[in-house]
Steps between C-alpha positions, in 0.01 A plus 500: 500500500654836400571734792283810527804739519577407139204715391610850399240686706610853407470420129173319566352804677618744234329282238179395676412818691440714187286218357296477820443878511416543131148577378395143430147358519519415870633840608246689288211302649642546852526877447144508368381299799685729740338806343151349522515305826813604692804296599333297777213379282750418222701261718292193411555567131875553556527176699324316219753636253810429707413161650409371154825638360697335780349160415570556130859598584549176693359295212714677243813480714454129564503416133185624326704745288693209349172342388370830362823564312448170319142596408530832309153468351347456846688803628388699196140401565529606866639838394211554260244406765670717762526807279133468398394467863695812602351686202152399620578629851606834353185521288282422801672773701470742208124442479435489877202725585530748786326382815197693619528726808472290816561174313782301668813436296556130439855409596705248306520163677764233561365292211532800266870511578535127438326519162695807390832342592416177318415706191818707519724282286761777487552432870572138413759614246656715774538185711664317211750783464571511873568130548692454177719802585548487877477132596844398629502186281322351201266316735425725797478336839175533692654741754617733223156483336324591826748783568459654153121458510466654847726791408299568185170497690642738762599743223162456329313560826699820554414614147131416536469685832680799347264508200195453725621786720549726199149418382353550847660845528270609217181392681402840649543670164308228316212514749477876465512485121330182368594593145865442590416144603360439153815652350712273721304193388549602137875561552563173683279311257695634203830423675392141564392461140834646391688253721298214350581619147870533593508143634325377186730682258823455698467125481440504125137397529343747259 
C-alpha cells in the first residue's frame, strides 16, 4: 500500500481548489439555494451533493476509472446524459415563476443534491483526473483513496458553504426587490445552460 506522504498535497490543493471553487453546476445551484432559502436551509442539499460525491470518489479511486477508461462509448453516453440534465436544470431555473407574497420558499432537499451530483458527469471526470494524476502508484491503496476522497470533499464543502453564503448575502436585497430574484434566476439559469453546452462541446459531443 503506497504511503500517504507520497501524495504531493501542495500540488493537489493548487489543482483541486480552483476546480472546487469554479462556477460549476453544483456551486451555481448552491448559490441559488442560498439566495432563496439561506445557508441553514441549504445544508441538506449541500450534504446530498457532498456525501454522494464522496461515495463516487471512493468508487472511482478503488478502480471504477479503469473500467470507464476501457468503455469510451459508455463514458461518452454518460457525458451526454449529464450535460442534458444540467441544461434542463438551467432551463427550469430560467423559467421559475416568482412566488406570491406570503408563499413559503421551497428549499432544495438532500435528494435534490444526490440527483444533481449523479447527473454531474463533469464531476466524475474531475475524479478521473485527480486519481490518475495524484495517486502515488498505478493502483492506489485504499488508504490513499480515502485520503484523497476525504480531502476533496473537505474542499468541496468549503466551496459550497462559500457559494451558499454569497447567495444568502443577497437575500435582503432580493426580498426588497422581487424583480432582482427573477433576474438572478435568469442569470443562474443561463450560466447552468452555458456550463452544460461547454461540457457537451468540450468533449466533442456536438
